[in-house]
C-alpha positions in Angstrom: 55.5 -43.7 -105.0 56.2 -47.4 -104.6 56.8 -47.7 -100.8 53.8 -49.7 -99.9 54.4 -53.4 -99.2 51.6 -55.7 -98.1 53.9 -57.8 -96.0 53.2 -55.5 -93.1 49.4 -56.1 -93.3 48.9 -59.6 -94.8 46.1 -61.5 -93.2 44.5 -58.5 -91.4 40.8 -57.9 -91.1 40.7 -56.1 -94.5 42.2 -59.1 -96.2 39.5 -61.3 -94.6 36.7 -59.2 -96.1 38.4 -58.7 -99.5 39.3 -62.4 -100.0 36.1 -63.8 -98.7 34.1 -61.7 -101.2 36.7 -62.6 -103.9 36.3 -66.3 -103.2 32.5 -66.1 -103.5 32.8 -64.2 -106.9 35.2 -67.0 -108.1 32.7 -69.6 -106.8 29.9 -67.9 -108.8 32.0 -67.8 -111.9 32.9 -71.5 -111.5 29.2 -72.3 -111.4 29.3 -72.3 -115.2 31.6 -74.7 -117.1 32.9 -71.8 -119.3 36.4 -70.5 -118.5 36.9 -67.1 -117.0 39.6 -64.4 -117.0 41.0 -62.8 -113.8 42.8 -59.4 -113.9 44.6 -58.1 -110.8 45.7 -54.5 -111.1 47.9 -54.4 -108.0 48.9 -58.1 -107.5 51.7 -57.7 -104.9 54.0 -60.7 -104.1 51.3 -63.4 -104.4 52.3 -65.1 -101.1 53.4 -63.6 -97.7 55.3 -65.2 -94.8 53.4 -65.2 -91.6 56.7 -65.3 -89.7 58.0 -62.2 -91.6 59.4 -59.7 -89.1 57.5 -56.9 -90.8 54.2 -58.6 -90.1 55.3 -59.4 -86.6 55.7 -55.6 -86.0 52.1 -54.9 -86.8 50.5 -58.1 -85.4 47.6 -57.5 -87.8 47.1 -61.2 -88.7 46.2 -61.8 -85.1 43.1 -59.7 -85.5 42.2 -61.3 -88.9 43.5 -64.6 -90.2 44.0 -66.2 -86.7 40.4 -65.5 -85.7 39.0 -66.8 -89.0 41.0 -70.0 -88.7 39.6 -70.5 -85.2 36.0 -70.0 -86.2 33.6 -72.8 -85.4 31.5 -72.4 -88.5 32.0 -71.3 -92.1 29.4 -69.7 -94.4 28.2 -71.8 -97.3 30.5 -71.5 -100.3 33.6 -70.5 -98.4 34.7 -74.1 -97.5 37.4 -74.3 -100.2 38.7 -70.8 -99.3 39.1 -71.7 -95.6 40.7 -75.0 -96.6 43.2 -73.1 -98.7 44.0 -70.7 -95.9 44.5 -73.5 -93.4 46.7 -75.4 -95.8 48.9 -72.4 -96.4 49.0 -71.4 -92.7 50.5 -74.7 -91.9 53.5 -73.6 -94.0 53.4 -70.2 -92.3 52.2 -68.5 -95.5 49.3 -66.3 -96.3 48.2 -66.4 -100.0 47.4 -63.0 -101.5 44.7 -62.4 -104.1 46.5 -63.8 -107.2 47.6 -66.9 -105.4 44.1 -67.5 -104.0 42.6 -67.2 -107.4 45.3 -69.4 -108.9 44.5 -72.1 -106.4 40.7 -71.8 -106.6 40.5 -71.5 -110.4 40.5 -74.3 -113.1 42.8 -75.4 -115.8 41.0 -73.4 -118.5 40.9 -70.2 -116.6 43.4 -67.3 -117.2 45.1 -64.9 -114.9 46.6 -61.5 -115.8 48.6 -60.0 -112.9 50.1 -56.5 -112.8 52.6 -55.1 -110.3 55.0 -52.1 -110.4 56.9 -52.5 -107.1 60.3 -54.1 -108.2 60.7 -56.5 -105.3 57.0 -57.4 -105.2 57.0 -58.0 -109.0 60.0 -60.2 -108.8 58.5 -62.3 -106.0 55.3 -62.6 -107.9 57.0 -63.6 -111.2 59.0 -66.3 -109.4 55.9 -67.6 -107.6 53.8 -67.8 -110.7 56.5 -69.3 -113.0 55.6 -72.6 -114.5 51.9 -72.0 -114.6 51.0 -71.4 -118.2 47.6 -69.9 -117.2 49.3 -66.9 -115.5 50.8 -63.9 -117.1 52.7 -61.4 -115.0 53.1 -57.8 -116.2 55.4 -55.1 -114.7 53.1 -52.1 -115.5 50.6 -49.7 -114.2 47.5 -51.7 -113.2 44.9 -49.2 -114.3 46.4 -48.7 -117.7 46.9 -52.4 -118.0 43.2 -53.1 -117.2 42.1 -50.9 -120.1 44.7 -52.4 -122.4 43.6 -55.9 -121.7 39.9 -55.2 -121.8 38.1 -57.2 -123.0 40.2 -60.2 -122.1 40.0 -63.7 -123.6 38.0 -65.4 -122.2 35.5 -62.5 -122.1 33.7 -63.5 -118.9 35.6 -62.9 -115.7 36.6 -60.5 -113.0 39.0 -57.7 -112.3 40.2 -56.9 -108.8 41.6 -53.4 -108.0 43.2 -52.7 -104.6 45.7 -49.8 -104.9 47.7 -48.7 -101.9 45.8 -45.4 -101.5 49.1 -43.7 -100.7 48.6 -41.1 -103.4 45.7 -38.7 -103.9 45.1 -40.1 -107.3 44.5 -43.6 -105.8 41.1 -42.3 -104.6 40.2 -41.1 -108.1 41.7 -43.5 -110.6 39.7 -46.6 -109.5 36.3 -45.0 -110.3 37.7 -43.8 -113.7 38.9 -47.3 -114.4 35.6 -48.9 -113.5 33.7 -46.5 -115.8 36.2 -47.0 -118.7 36.5 -50.8 -118.3 32.8 -51.1 -117.9 32.4 -49.7 -121.4 35.2 -51.8 -122.9 34.4 -55.0 -121.1 30.6 -55.1 -120.9 30.4 -58.5 -119.2 33.3 -58.1 -116.8 32.8 -58.1 -113.0 34.7 -55.1 -111.6 35.7 -55.3 -107.9 37.3 -52.6 -105.9 38.8 -52.8 -102.4 39.3 -49.6 -100.3 40.3 -48.8 -96.7 38.1 -46.8 -94.3 40.3 -44.2 -92.7 38.9 -41.2 -90.8 41.2 -38.6 -92.3 40.1 -39.8 -95.8 36.4 -39.5 -95.1 35.9 -36.9 -97.9 37.9 -38.9 -100.5 36.0 -42.1 -99.6 32.6 -40.4 -100.0 33.7 -39.0 -103.3 35.0 -42.4 -104.4 31.7 -44.1 -103.7 29.8 -41.3 -105.5 32.1 -41.6 -108.6 31.6 -45.3 -108.8 27.9 -45.0 -108.4 28.0 -42.3 -111.1 29.4 -44.8 -113.6 25.9 -46.2 -113.6 26.8 -49.9 -114.0 23.8 -52.0 -113.1 24.3 -54.3 -110.1 27.0 -52.2 -108.3 27.1 -53.6 -104.7 28.8 -52.1 -101.7 29.9 -54.0 -98.6 31.8 -52.6 -95.6 33.2 -54.1 -92.4 34.0 -51.6 -89.7 36.0 -53.2 -86.9 35.9 -50.1 -84.7 33.9 -46.8 -84.6 34.9 -44.3 -87.3 37.3 -41.6 -86.3 37.0 -38.4 -88.3 39.2 -35.4 -88.9 42.9 -35.0 -89.1 43.4 -37.4 -86.1 41.8 -40.3 -87.8 44.9 -42.1 -89.2 44.1 -45.7 -88.3 42.2 -48.0 -90.6 38.9 -48.7 -88.8 37.4 -50.8 -91.5 37.4 -51.6 -95.2 35.0 -52.1 -98.1 34.4 -53.8 -101.4 32.5 -52.4 -104.3 31.5 -54.9 -107.0 30.1 -53.6 -110.3 28.1 -56.2 -112.2 27.8 -58.3 -109.1 27.0 -61.9 -110.1 23.7 -63.4 -109.3 23.0 -63.9 -105.6 26.3 -62.2 -104.5 24.3 -59.9 -102.4 23.1 -62.9 -100.4 26.7 -64.2 -100.2 27.9 -60.9 -98.9 25.2 -60.7 -96.3 26.3 -64.0 -94.9 30.0 -63.0 -95.0 29.4 -59.7 -93.2 27.2 -61.5 -90.6 30.0 -64.0 -90.0 32.9 -61.6 -89.9 31.5 -58.9 -87.6 31.4 -60.9 -84.4 34.7 -62.5 -85.2 36.7 -59.4 -86.2 34.9 -56.3 -85.0 35.2 -54.9 -81.5 32.6 -52.8 -79.5 31.1 -50.3 -81.8 32.0 -52.2 -85.0 29.4 -52.6 -87.6 28.7 -53.6 -91.2 27.1 -51.8 -94.2 25.7 -53.3 -97.4 23.7 -51.5 -100.1 23.2 -51.3 -103.9 25.0 -48.2 -105.2 23.3 -49.0 -108.5 20.5 -51.6 -108.4 20.7 -54.7 -110.5 18.8 -54.8 -113.9 
């Protein structure tokens, strides 16, 4: 199934959590002069129009990006990320994960981007053309991650954020983390996921499976913008989370600041955050 398109949801509260954490991981990687690799298993279009009629239908950027851009303060280490968002917003654009990493990375860094949706792939290919650091692949992202592991340069990051439309989307990420963790022993493996009431069981299983991979330094961070709704009626996304295996040094401190900053900006009454080590650091 290839029906999901992020254009309906670009710049929502989940993007704010995902991309703030992503920006800090990139910042931690850039603390060393050595180049890094970035692998994106579900890259999307790369850039989304804020005046797109699909986004206007959901209005989700109003509860995410617009509030972030109006914030009076920014956590330490997110200044370049906020500057990028403001710069793109002036052109009525929201940069997706690959475009954010492309803009925040350096000349020696390398990006491997995978996307299967035909329209999204074509938009991504055109957007990234001309940048020799970027390679765009029309292939399954989980299979591509294993085929590319370990990448060159060996140090780096993979981001996984499938659409979670299919039952297998709740199982494959943990399998990919376990397998890539063995093939790429220095790679940082990050997974985004939605918090949806009717998927309560699948989400609990996903967390347990990732923890079961046993990769030291596996950090969980969640932002719940409204109280959870359980059972078959819980269709709305009430929050989202990031799991980072082999979290870089002091990322837990970064995440604590990010969650403390995002909650009052994005969460309503009953909203809350969660942060814990699924597997403690070595």
